[in-house]
PARO-226549 format. One line per field, with one value per atom (N, C-alpha, C, O, CB): residue in three letters; chain; x, y negated, z negated. Coordinates in pm, 1 decimal, always signed. Atoms other than C-alpha are relative to their C-alpha. Glycine has a CB too. Layout:
r c(ALA; ...)
c c(A; ...)
c1 c(X; ...)
c2 c(Y; ...)
c3 c(Z; ...)
END
This chain:
r c(UNK; UNK; UNK; UNK; UNK; UNK; UNK; UNK; UNK; UNK; UNK; UNK; UNK; UNK; UNK; UNK; UNK; UNK; UNK; UNK; UNK; UNK; UNK; UNK; UNK; UNK; UNK; UNK; UNK; UNK; UNK; UNK; UNK; UNK; UNK; UNK; UNK; UNK; UNK; UNK; UNK; UNK; UNK; UNK; UNK; UNK; UNK; UNK; UNK; UNK; UNK; UNK; UNK; UNK; UNK; UNK; UNK; UNK; UNK; UNK; UNK; UNK; UNK; UNK; UNK; UNK; UNK; UNK; UNK; UNK; UNK; UNK; UNK; UNK; UNK; UNK; UNK; UNK; UNK; UNK; UNK; UNK; UNK; UNK; UNK; UNK; UNK; UNK; UNK; UNK; UNK; UNK; UNK; UNK; UNK; UNK; UNK; UNK; UNK; UNK; UNK; UNK; UNK; UNK; UNK; UNK; UNK; UNK; UNK; UNK; UNK; UNK; UNK; UNK; UNK; UNK; UNK; UNK; UNK; UNK; UNK; UNK; UNK; UNK; UNK; UNK; UNK; UNK; UNK; UNK; UNK; UNK; UNK; UNK; UNK; UNK; UNK; UNK; UNK; UNK; UNK; UNK; UNK; UNK; UNK; UNK; UNK; UNK; UNK; UNK; UNK; UNK; UNK; UNK; UNK; UNK; UNK; UNK; UNK; UNK; UNK; UNK; UNK; UNK; UNK; UNK; UNK; UNK; UNK; UNK; UNK; UNK; UNK; UNK; UNK; UNK; UNK; UNK; UNK; UNK; UNK; UNK; UNK; UNK; UNK; UNK; UNK; UNK; UNK; UNK; UNK; UNK; UNK; UNK; UNK; UNK; UNK; UNK; UNK; UNK; UNK; UNK; UNK; UNK; UNK; UNK; UNK; UNK; UNK; UNK; UNK; UNK; UNK; UNK; UNK; UNK; UNK; UNK; UNK; UNK; UNK; UNK; UNK; UNK; UNK; UNK; UNK; UNK; UNK; UNK; UNK; UNK; UNK; UNK; UNK; UNK; UNK; UNK; UNK; UNK; UNK; UNK; UNK; UNK; UNK; UNK; UNK; UNK; UNK; UNK; UNK; UNK; UNK; UNK; UNK; UNK; UNK; UNK; UNK; UNK; UNK; UNK; UNK; UNK; UNK; UNK; UNK; UNK; UNK; UNK; UNK; UNK; UNK; UNK; UNK; UNK; UNK; UNK; UNK; UNK; UNK; UNK; UNK; UNK; UNK; UNK; UNK; UNK; UNK; UNK; UNK; UNK; UNK; UNK; UNK; UNK; UNK; UNK; UNK; UNK; UNK; UNK; UNK; UNK; UNK; UNK; UNK; UNK; UNK; UNK; UNK; UNK; UNK; UNK; UNK; UNK; UNK; UNK; UNK; UNK; UNK; UNK; UNK; UNK; UNK; UNK; UNK; UNK; UNK; UNK; UNK; UNK; UNK; UNK; UNK; UNK; UNK; UNK; UNK; UNK; UNK; UNK; UNK; UNK; UNK; UNK; UNK; UNK; UNK; UNK; UNK; UNK; UNK; UNK; UNK; UNK; UNK; UNK; UNK; UNK; UNK; UNK; UNK; UNK; UNK; UNK; UNK; UNK; UNK; UNK; UNK; UNK; UNK; UNK; UNK; UNK; UNK; UNK; UNK; UNK; UNK; UNK; UNK; UNK; UNK; UNK; UNK; UNK; UNK; UNK; UNK; UNK; UNK; UNK; UNK; UNK; UNK; UNK; UNK; UNK; UNK; UNK; UNK; UNK; UNK; UNK; UNK; UNK; UNK; UNK; UNK; UNK; UNK; UNK; UNK; UNK; UNK; UNK; UNK; UNK; UNK; UNK; UNK; UNK; UNK; UNK; UNK; UNK; UNK; UNK; UNK; UNK; UNK; UNK; UNK; UNK; UNK; UNK; UNK; UNK)
c c(A; A; A; A; A; A; A; A; A; A; A; A; A; A; A; A; A; A; A; A; A; A; A; A; A; A; A; A; A; A; A; A; A; A; A; A; A; A; A; A; A; A; A; A; A; A; A; A; A; A; A; A; A; A; A; A; A; A; A; A; A; A; A; A; A; A; A; A; A; A; A; A; A; A; A; A; A; A; A; A; A; A; A; A; A; A; A; A; A; A; A; A; A; A; A; A; A; A; A; A; A; A; A; A; A; A; A; A; A; A; A; A; A; A; A; A; A; A; A; A; A; A; A; A; A; A; A; A; A; A; A; A; A; A; A; A; A; A; A; A; A; A; A; A; A; A; A; A; A; A; A; A; A; A; A; A; A; A; A; A; A; A; A; A; A; A; A; A; A; A; A; A; A; A; A; A; A; A; A; A; A; A; A; A; A; A; A; A; A; A; A; A; A; A; A; A; A; A; A; A; A; A; A; A; A; A; A; A; A; A; A; A; A; A; A; A; A; A; A; A; A; A; A; A; A; A; A; A; A; A; A; A; A; A; A; A; A; A; A; A; A; A; A; A; A; A; A; A; A; A; A; A; A; A; A; A; A; A; A; A; A; A; A; A; A; A; A; A; A; A; A; A; A; A; A; A; A; A; A; A; A; A; A; A; A; A; A; A; A; A; A; A; A; A; A; A; A; A; A; A; A; A; A; A; A; A; A; A; A; A; A; A; A; A; A; A; A; A; A; A; A; A; A; A; A; A; A; A; A; A; A; A; A; A; A; A; A; A; A; A; A; A; A; A; A; A; A; A; A; A; A; A; A; A; A; A; A; A; A; A; A; A; A; A; A; A; A; A; A; A; A; A; A; A; A; A; A; A; A; A; A; A; A; A; A; A; A; A; A; A; A; A; A; A; A; A; A; A; A; A; A; A; A; A; A; A; A; A; A; A; A; A; A; A; A; A; A; A; A; A; A; A; A; A; A; A; A; A; A; A; A; A; A; A; A; A; A; A; A; A)
c1 c(+20.9; +10034.0; -103.7; -93.4; -89.2; +77.4; +9792.8; +47.6; +28.8; -92.4; -60.3; +9987.3; +132.9; +189.7; +53.2; -93.4; +10236.2; -79.5; -22.3; +132.0; +70.8; +9993.1; -54.7; -72.7; -113.6; +40.2; +9873.2; +134.4; +126.6; -134.1; -139.6; +10282.9; +92.3; +204.0; -42.3; -56.5; +10385.1; +144.6; +157.6; -121.5; -177.6; +10771.3; -33.3; -67.0; +167.4; -9.1; +10757.4; +154.9; +229.1; -104.1; -140.4; +11105.9; -34.0; -154.6; +49.4; +49.2; +11147.6; +123.4; +207.9; -99.2; -51.1; +11347.0; -7.5; -120.1; -17.6; -1.9; +11442.8; +75.9; +193.4; +57.9; -44.5; +11405.9; +69.5; +13.8; +152.4; -61.2; +11613.5; +84.4; +158.5; +66.9; -147.9; +11858.8; -109.6; -219.5; +2.1; +60.1; +11812.0; -122.1; -168.2; +119.0; +103.4; +11558.9; +29.6; +120.0; -40.8; -78.6; +11596.0; -104.2; -219.2; +169.6; +128.0; +11416.8; +19.3; +117.1; -8.9; +78.6; +11186.1; -32.6; -132.3; -180.2; +85.9; +11137.5; -102.5; -169.7; +123.4; +119.4; +10925.8; +40.6; +135.4; -28.7; -20.7; +10847.9; -68.1; -169.1; -67.1; +99.1; +10773.0; -81.0; -183.3; +35.4; +109.4; +10585.0; +40.1; -20.7; -188.6; -76.3; +10759.9; -44.6; +31.1; +188.4; +42.4; +10527.6; +108.2; +189.0; -164.0; -97.4; +10698.0; +145.7; +198.3; +3.1; -145.2; +11049.5; +33.1; +149.0; +98.7; -1.0; +11010.2; -77.6; -193.1; +21.7; +66.8; +10868.8; +13.5; +121.7; +58.2; -33.2; +10755.0; -111.3; -179.7; -45.7; +80.2; +10611.9; +34.6; +118.2; +35.5; -10.7; +10534.1; +133.9; +158.8; -139.5; -69.5; +10837.9; -62.7; -152.8; +130.4; +107.2; +10739.3; +52.8; +174.8; -74.0; -36.9; +10712.3; +21.1; -62.4; -89.9; +41.9; +10839.7; -82.6; -155.9; +92.6; +105.6; +10654.6; +17.4; +131.1; +2.9; -51.4; +10624.5; -134.1; -252.0; +67.4; +124.9; +10418.8; +101.6; +224.0; -42.3; -6.6; +10427.0; -66.1; -174.6; -30.8; +37.3; +10427.7; +8.2; +92.5; +97.3; +8.2; +10327.3; +49.5; +1.1; -127.0; -22.8; +10532.2; -12.3; -13.6; +116.2; +37.4; +10470.3; +95.7; +198.7; -149.8; -107.2; +10605.1; +42.2; -23.6; -19.8; -47.1; +10800.1; -28.4; -90.0; -40.0; -64.7; +10871.4; -112.4; -100.4; +114.6; +141.1; +10481.8; -27.9; -67.0; -113.8; +27.0; +10426.0; -150.8; -172.2; +107.0; +27.8; +10096.4; -78.4; -93.3; +30.9; -17.3; +9982.1; +26.1; +15.6; -30.7; -31.6; +10102.9; -114.7; -230.3; +91.2; +97.7; +9938.2; +90.5; +212.3; -80.1; +6.8; +9968.2; +35.8; +124.9; -137.4; -65.0; +10022.2; +31.1; -20.1; -72.7; -17.4; +10151.2; -128.3; -131.3; +130.1; +169.7; +9772.5; -63.3; -74.0; -125.5; +95.9; +9588.9; +81.9; +14.3; -7.3; -30.8; +9871.0; +8.7; +35.5; +131.7; +4.7; +9841.3; -169.6; -206.0; +75.6; +146.9; +9437.3; -4.2; -92.1; -76.6; -11.9; +9511.1; +74.1; +70.0; +90.1; -127.8; +9778.9; -72.9; -176.1; +126.8; +62.4; +9676.0; +89.8; +195.4; +17.2; -94.0; +9797.9; +161.5; +264.2; -75.4; -122.5; +10056.3; +149.8; +257.6; -33.9; -57.1; +10231.3; +180.3; +190.4; -107.1; -124.3; +10635.0; +64.2; +146.8; +113.1; -47.4; +10671.1; -55.2; -105.9; +136.0; +57.6; +10565.4; +142.1; +189.4; -156.5; -101.3; +10829.0; -38.7; -108.1; +93.8; +40.3; +10834.0; +128.5; +246.8; -5.9; -39.8; +10950.6; +21.0; -86.2; -39.1; -45.2; +11099.3; +15.1; +136.0; +66.7; -22.2; +11093.3; +136.5; +128.4; -115.0; -105.7; +11425.9; +7.2; -10.6; +78.2; +37.7; +11428.3; +81.2; +50.2; +105.0; -93.3; +11735.6; -87.6; -46.4; +166.7; +30.4; +11502.9; -124.4; -175.3; -112.8; +72.4; +11295.8; +128.7; +99.1; -42.9; -71.2; +11592.9; +66.9; +155.2; +65.5; -6.3; +11624.5; -112.2; -94.7; +4.7; +160.4; +11248.0; +5.5; +92.9; -203.9; +47.8; +11125.4; +114.3; +88.1; -76.3)
c2 c(+52.3; -12328.6; +130.2; +161.1; -164.6; -61.7; -12107.7; +146.7; +199.4; +18.9; -147.5; -11792.8; -17.4; +58.0; +98.0; -1.9; -11958.6; -44.3; -14.0; -113.7; +22.3; -12075.8; +129.3; +144.0; -94.1; -144.6; -11703.9; +99.9; +222.3; +86.5; -74.8; -11611.6; +63.1; +111.2; +135.3; -50.1; -11504.3; -85.4; -199.6; -85.4; +96.0; -11621.2; -35.2; +27.9; +96.2; +102.5; -11853.1; -46.7; -48.3; -150.7; -12.0; -11932.6; -127.2; -147.2; +128.2; +75.7; -12281.3; -51.0; -102.8; -119.9; +43.7; -12369.5; -125.8; -175.3; +59.9; +124.9; -12691.5; +14.5; +29.6; -128.6; +10.2; -12702.1; +167.2; +260.6; -156.6; -137.7; -12379.0; +54.1; +139.3; -0.3; -1.3; -12354.4; +190.3; +236.0; -217.3; -134.4; -11982.0; -50.1; -163.5; +85.2; -32.0; -11911.5; -15.7; +59.0; +124.8; -83.0; -11954.5; -3.7; -47.4; -74.7; -26.2; -11888.8; -136.1; -210.0; +149.7; +156.5; -12190.9; +59.5; +131.1; -43.2; -52.8; -12102.3; -124.1; -100.3; +63.2; +84.7; -12467.2; -87.2; -165.6; -55.0; +56.1; -12575.7; -175.9; -210.1; +102.1; +125.8; -12954.9; -4.6; -58.8; -112.7; -13.5; -12897.7; -140.5; -229.2; +26.7; +90.2; -13154.9; +33.9; +62.1; +43.8; -50.7; -13087.1; -62.1; +4.5; -39.4; +60.7; -13345.3; +20.5; -21.3; -86.8; -51.6; -13186.7; +121.3; +146.0; -67.6; -109.5; -12841.4; +93.7; +51.0; +16.0; -153.1; -12525.9; +85.5; +134.2; +80.6; -117.6; -12290.6; +141.1; +150.3; -48.5; -122.1; -11906.1; +43.1; +3.7; +85.1; -98.2; -11620.4; +84.7; +126.3; +87.4; -75.7; -11442.5; +171.8; +212.3; -19.2; -85.4; -11087.6; +86.5; +103.5; +21.8; -107.0; -10792.9; +122.6; +172.5; +19.1; -167.5; -10439.1; +81.9; +95.9; +112.2; -96.0; -10214.5; +166.2; +212.4; +12.3; -101.6; -9880.4; +102.3; +76.0; -32.2; -107.8; -9562.5; +109.9; +104.0; +12.6; -116.7; -9224.4; +146.4; +186.4; -34.2; -85.0; -8914.8; +161.9; +182.0; -23.0; -96.6; -8558.6; +106.5; +132.6; +12.1; -99.3; -8279.3; +107.3; +130.9; -6.0; -164.9; -7923.6; +96.6; +69.2; +34.5; -65.5; -7619.4; -18.6; -94.5; +98.1; +16.5; -7597.6; -112.4; -129.3; +85.8; +207.2; -7991.9; -0.2; +70.2; -93.5; +21.7; -8032.0; -127.2; -94.2; +120.3; +103.3; -8386.5; -89.0; -123.6; -59.3; +35.1; -8565.5; -104.6; -59.4; +32.7; +100.0; -8885.5; -80.3; -67.7; -17.5; +60.8; -9195.9; -54.2; -68.3; -113.7; +83.4; -9365.7; -102.0; -94.2; +73.0; +142.2; -9696.4; +31.2; -39.2; -73.8; -43.3; -9525.3; +95.0; +180.2; -3.1; -142.1; -9244.9; +27.4; +150.0; +32.3; -56.8; -9197.3; +26.2; +143.6; -166.9; -29.9; -9207.7; +153.9; +247.0; -161.4; -96.0; -8957.5; +157.3; +274.2; -55.0; -150.8; -8710.5; +10.3; +122.1; +16.1; -12.9; -8755.2; +103.7; +189.1; -157.7; -10.0; -8653.4; +166.9; +225.0; -137.0; -105.7; -8344.5; +138.3; +159.6; +13.9; -158.3; -7987.6; +52.6; +1.0; +108.5; -83.7; -7733.3; +47.4; +43.8; +121.6; -33.0; -7610.0; -106.1; -61.7; +80.3; +125.1; -7985.4; +22.6; +53.1; -110.2; -61.4; -7912.4; -139.8; -132.1; +66.7; +90.3; -8294.9; -105.5; -83.3; +5.5; +45.4; -8602.4; -172.9; -227.4; +34.0; +79.1; -8883.9; -149.3; -199.4; +67.3; +177.4; -9253.6; -86.9; -96.8; -105.9; +54.2; -9440.3; -164.2; -206.6; +45.8; +119.6; -9812.1; -80.5; -100.7; -4.2; +111.7; -10086.1; -52.4; -136.6; -129.0; +83.8; -10209.0; -143.5; -192.6; +52.6; +140.2; -10560.1; -126.5; -240.1; +1.1; +117.8; -10691.6; -21.5; -108.9; +54.6; +25.4; -10680.3; -158.8; -240.2; +202.5; +126.7; -10962.4; -156.9; -258.8; +28.2; +81.1; -11175.8; -19.0; -104.0; +6.1; +12.8; -11125.4; -86.6; -148.4; +124.2; +39.8; -11257.1; -198.8; -274.1; +92.6; +141.8; -11613.3; -105.7; -225.4; -14.7)
c3 c(+129.8; -9603.0; -114.3; -233.1; +35.6; +67.7; -9712.8; -98.1; -207.8; +97.9; +51.4; -9710.7; -99.6; -178.6; +145.1; +132.9; -9895.1; -142.0; -246.7; +24.4; +124.8; -10167.9; -68.7; -189.6; +26.7; +73.1; -10202.8; -4.5; -15.0; +97.7; +46.6; -10243.3; +125.2; +106.2; -105.3; -174.6; -9850.0; -38.9; -82.9; +190.5; -73.2; -9794.1; +113.5; +213.7; +35.3; -131.4; -9569.1; +17.1; -81.0; -24.6; -61.1; -9338.1; +49.6; +64.0; +109.4; -117.7; -9123.0; +69.3; -3.6; -39.6; -84.5; -8835.0; +44.1; +48.5; +63.4; -115.5; -8637.8; +120.9; +154.5; -55.3; -167.2; -8277.7; +28.6; -29.0; +32.1; -42.1; -8149.9; -80.3; -31.3; +115.7; +127.6; -8494.8; -39.0; -7.3; -216.2; +67.7; -8685.1; -85.9; -99.0; -105.2; +92.2; -8903.0; -136.4; -173.8; +17.4; +100.3; -9268.8; -137.3; -134.8; -31.4; +80.2; -9577.2; -70.1; -81.2; -106.1; -2.3; -9703.4; -168.9; -178.1; +149.5; +126.2; -10113.4; -83.0; -183.4; -120.4; +33.4; -10148.0; +89.0; +85.1; -147.8; -105.1; -9811.9; -24.2; -85.8; +116.3; +13.8; -9781.4; +64.7; +22.5; +13.9; -123.7; -9471.5; +43.8; -16.1; -39.8; -119.7; -9247.9; +185.1; +277.9; -23.8; -102.2; -8961.9; +150.3; +215.1; -6.7; -80.7; -8714.4; +48.0; +151.1; -43.2; -36.0; -8746.6; -28.7; +4.8; -56.6; -9.4; -8831.0; +40.8; +38.3; -66.8; -17.4; -8749.4; -106.3; -139.0; +112.8; +84.2; -9025.7; +81.1; +183.0; -195.2; -72.1; -9030.5; -114.8; -196.1; +147.7; +95.6; -9238.9; +45.5; +158.6; -7.7; -64.6; -9280.7; +17.3; -56.2; -69.7; +0.7; -9144.3; -31.7; -31.5; +97.0; +78.5; -9301.7; +69.6; +145.0; -95.5; -119.7; -9146.1; -15.0; -112.9; +15.5; -27.5; -9061.4; -81.7; -90.4; +171.7; +47.9; -9237.3; +9.7; -13.6; -142.5; -64.4; -9126.4; -67.2; -78.6; +216.6; +58.3; -9296.2; +30.0; -12.0; -99.8; -81.6; -9091.3; -93.0; -180.4; +135.9; +67.2; -9211.4; +95.6; +205.8; -57.0; -83.2; -9107.8; -77.0; -197.8; +67.5; +15.3; -9060.2; +71.1; +132.6; +65.8; -103.3; -8912.2; +122.0; +193.2; +20.4; -132.0; -8610.6; +45.8; +151.0; +83.7; -28.4; -8597.9; +14.3; +114.5; +144.2; -54.4; -8537.7; -67.0; -178.9; -34.0; +51.2; -8647.7; +23.7; +139.8; +35.0; -20.1; -8756.9; +81.0; +194.5; -33.3; +5.5; -8693.0; -50.1; -172.1; +16.8; +137.4; -8817.0; -91.0; -51.1; +21.7; +76.7; -9124.3; -43.7; -27.9; -121.9; +91.9; -9309.5; -117.6; -165.1; -17.0; +177.7; -9678.2; -22.3; +50.4; -117.1; +35.5; -9824.0; -68.3; -78.0; -92.2; +52.9; -9984.5; +167.4; +202.7; -115.6; -115.8; -9641.7; +71.5; +115.3; +127.2; -56.0; -9515.0; -120.9; -92.9; +73.8; +64.4; -9828.7; +10.8; -25.7; -191.1; -23.2; -9763.3; +127.8; +139.7; +32.5; -130.1; -9447.6; +55.5; +163.9; +36.7; -33.2; -9495.4; +19.3; -44.4; -139.4; +10.8; -9431.9; -113.4; -149.9; +157.1; +84.1; -9682.8; +37.2; -30.5; -15.0; -25.0; -9489.4; +36.4; +76.1; +99.0; -7.0; -9472.3; -58.9; -177.7; -103.2; +55.5; -9526.5; -89.3; -180.2; +141.1; +64.8; -9615.9; +74.8; +184.7; -19.1; -44.4; -9564.8; -8.9; -108.7; -65.6; -8.8; -9424.6; +50.2; +138.6; +83.7; -37.7; -9442.8; +102.0; +69.5; -187.0; -42.4; -9193.9; -30.8; -74.1; +72.0; -16.7; -9202.1; +81.9; +70.7; -24.0; -113.2; -8908.0; -29.7; -119.1; -1.8; +5.0; -8912.2; +36.5; +148.0; +62.3; +86.6; -9088.3; +130.3; +166.3; -213.7; -94.0; -8820.2; +113.8; +190.1; +63.6; -166.8; -8505.5; -57.2; +19.8; +116.1; +42.5; -8711.7; +39.3; +101.6; -206.6; -40.1; -8676.7; +138.8; +150.0; -76.1; -126.4; -8295.6; +56.2; +161.2; +53.0; -92.5; -8208.0; -11.3; -54.3; -128.4; +14.7; -8198.3; +4.4; -6.6; -134.7)
END
């Protein structure tokens, strides 16, 4: 409930049914399950000559701060959101 009040997206399901989006939860705890909609993981990698990569960073700012001067580019990877529909 606190996450919904803070603006997080909520979804619900009844028993073993598929998760469904829920814009305005009624909080029927006796018959429905609720969860915060998972956000896909986003990581950033610095690429260097000879196809060398750095550690993974959780923000572009962190990747930029750790980058060496010979960095070729910074690559953004986003987790496949279809995986969230297969879980739970």
